[in-house]
C-alpha positions, 0 to 999 in steps of 0.5 A: 563661563563668561558668555552664558553665565546668566544660565548658571544655577544659583548654586553654580554662580555661588561656587564660581564666585567662591572659586574666583574669590579664593583665586584672587586672594592667592588661595585657589580653592583653599579659603583657609589660606586667606587671612582671617580678616579677609576671609570674614569679610568675604564670607559676610559679603557672600563671596565665599561660602561654607555651604557643603552643597556649593563646595561639593560642586568644586570638589573635582577642580575648577576645570571639571566644574566649568565643563559640567556647567557648560554641558548642562547649560548647552543641554538645557538652553540649546534653543537660547544659545547662538554659537558663532560658527564663522570659520574666520572668527 
């Protein structure tokens, strides 16, 4: 997601940030495992979400989320993406 994250929807970006925040706090996608103090702070800053629509994007796991997002970006922004197809790279 790093190279073309600018093409993520607001919802996809929030879902990615949510997952990353959970992961960095040792909770994968389980915010209930994060301490209450840390969880409150992350929610306040918008780094975690309780929005069911955002969380539903992660229901099938981070790899499926990344694949779906990448496929959507490639489909919707094909003319804006340049791939490095050099066989040496």
